[in-house]
C-alpha positions as a Markdown table, in Angstrom:
| # | Residue | x | y | z |
|---|---|---|---|---|
| 1 | Met | 8.8 | -13.2 | -44.1 |
| 2 | Asn | 11.4 | -14.4 | -46.3 |
| 3 | Asn | 11.3 | -17.5 | -49.0 |
| 4 | Ser | 13.2 | -19.9 | -47.3 |
| 5 | Ile | 11.9 | -23.9 | -46.8 |
| 6 | Thr | 13.0 | -26.4 | -43.5 |
| 7 | Arg | 13.6 | -29.2 | -44.7 |
| 8 | Leu | 12.9 | -32.5 | -41.9 |
| 9 | Lys | 12.8 | -35.7 | -42.1 |
| 10 | Ala | 11.3 | -38.5 | -39.9 |
| 11 | Ser | 11.6 | -42.3 | -38.8 |
| 12 | Ala | 9.7 | -44.5 | -36.5 |
| 13 | Lys | 11.8 | -43.0 | -33.7 |
| 14 | Thr | 10.9 | -39.4 | -34.4 |
| 15 | Thr | 9.5 | -37.9 | -30.9 |
| 16 | Pro | 5.6 | -35.7 | -32.4 |
| 17 | Lys | 6.2 | -33.8 | -29.9 |
| 18 | Asn | 9.5 | -32.5 | -30.6 |
| 19 | Leu | 9.1 | -33.5 | -34.5 |
| 20 | Ala | 5.9 | -30.8 | -33.7 |
| 21 | Trp | 7.7 | -28.2 | -31.8 |
| 22 | Ala | 10.5 | -28.0 | -34.9 |
| 23 | Ile | 7.2 | -27.3 | -37.5 |
| 24 | Val | 5.8 | -24.6 | -35.6 |
| 25 | Ser | 9.4 | -23.0 | -34.3 |
| 26 | Ala | 10.5 | -23.1 | -37.9 |
| 27 | Leu | 6.8 | -21.2 | -39.4 |
| 28 | Ser | 6.7 | -19.3 | -36.7 |
| 29 | Gly | 10.7 | -17.7 | -37.5 |
| 30 | Asn | 11.5 | -17.4 | -41.0 |
| 31 | Ser | 10.2 | -20.5 | -42.8 |
| 32 | Glu | 7.1 | -19.9 | -45.4 |
| 33 | Lys | 7.1 | -23.9 | -45.5 |
| 34 | Val | 8.6 | -26.6 | -43.7 |
| 35 | Glu | 9.0 | -30.6 | -45.9 |
| 36 | Ile | 9.0 | -33.0 | -44.0 |
| 37 | Thr | 9.6 | -36.5 | -45.9 |
| 38 | Ala | 8.9 | -39.9 | -43.9 |
| 39 | Val | 10.0 | -43.3 | -46.0 |
| 40 | Gly | 8.0 | -46.4 | -43.7 |
| 41 | Ala | 4.2 | -46.4 | -42.3 |
| 42 | Ala | 5.9 | -46.1 | -38.8 |
| 43 | Ala | 7.9 | -43.1 | -39.5 |
| 44 | Thr | 4.7 | -41.7 | -41.6 |
| 45 | Asn | 2.5 | -42.6 | -38.9 |
| 46 | Gln | 5.1 | -40.0 | -36.4 |
| 47 | Val | 4.5 | -37.2 | -38.6 |
| 48 | Val | 0.4 | -37.5 | -38.8 |
| 49 | Lys | 0.4 | -37.5 | -34.9 |
| 50 | Ala | 2.9 | -34.9 | -34.7 |
| 51 | Leu | 1.1 | -32.0 | -37.6 |
| 52 | Ala | -2.0 | -32.5 | -35.3 |
| 53 | Ile | -0.1 | -31.8 | -32.0 |
| 54 | Ala | 0.9 | -29.1 | -34.2 |
| 55 | Arg | -2.1 | -27.1 | -35.2 |
| 56 | Gly | -2.5 | -27.7 | -31.5 |
| 57 | Met | 0.4 | -25.6 | -30.9 |
| 58 | Ala | -0.3 | -23.1 | -33.1 |
| 59 | Ile | -3.6 | -22.2 | -32.5 |
| 60 | Thr | -2.1 | -20.5 | -29.4 |
| 61 | Lys | -0.8 | -17.8 | -32.0 |
| 62 | Asn | -4.3 | -17.7 | -33.6 |
| 63 | Arg | -3.0 | -19.4 | -36.7 |
| 64 | Asp | -3.3 | -22.7 | -38.5 |
| 65 | Val | -0.8 | -25.6 | -39.7 |
| 66 | Ile | -2.2 | -26.9 | -43.1 |
| 67 | Ser | -0.4 | -29.9 | -44.8 |
| 68 | Lys | -0.5 | -30.8 | -48.0 |
| 69 | Thr | 0.9 | -34.9 | -48.8 |
| 70 | Ser | 2.4 | -36.0 | -51.6 |
| 71 | Phe | 4.8 | -39.4 | -52.9 |
| 72 | Ala | 8.6 | -38.8 | -53.6 |
| 73 | Thr | 10.8 | -40.4 | -54.6 |
| 74 | Leu | 14.0 | -40.1 | -52.2 |
| 75 | Glu | 18.0 | -41.6 | -52.5 |
| 76 | Ile | 18.8 | -43.3 | -49.6 |
| 77 | Asp | 22.3 | -45.4 | -49.2 |
| 78 | Ser | 22.6 | -44.8 | -53.1 |
| 79 | Lys | 18.7 | -46.6 | -53.4 |
| 80 | Gln | 15.3 | -44.7 | -54.6 |
| 81 | Val | 12.9 | -45.3 | -52.1 |
| 82 | Thr | 9.7 | -44.1 | -52.6 |
| 83 | Gly | 8.1 | -41.5 | -49.6 |
| 84 | Ile | 5.4 | -39.5 | -48.0 |
| 85 | Met | 6.6 | -35.4 | -48.4 |
| 86 | Phe | 4.3 | -33.4 | -46.4 |
| 87 | Asp | 4.5 | -29.6 | -47.1 |
| 88 | Cys | 3.5 | -27.9 | -44.2 |
| 89 | Ser | 2.5 | -24.2 | -43.6 |
| 90 | Phe | 0.6 | -21.8 | -41.7 |
| 91 | Gln | -2.5 | -20.6 | -43.0 |
């Protein structure tokens, strides 16, 4: 496995099942970790749901998805905003 990182952005309109598929696919492929950023409560909620779904998907591969969360300062439209960063990997 190489040391690549897949970076994804979530919004309130993100479909949790599609995001879960993207997480598991990236981690099953060539990514060591997936970083997901979310700004706002609705986007954060979609990521949390996606992580629960991704754990169920990963179990079929005898793996588990773990996530570490932190605050992140992001630049959107030349303005700095605070969001949540989810660092995901297989265990």
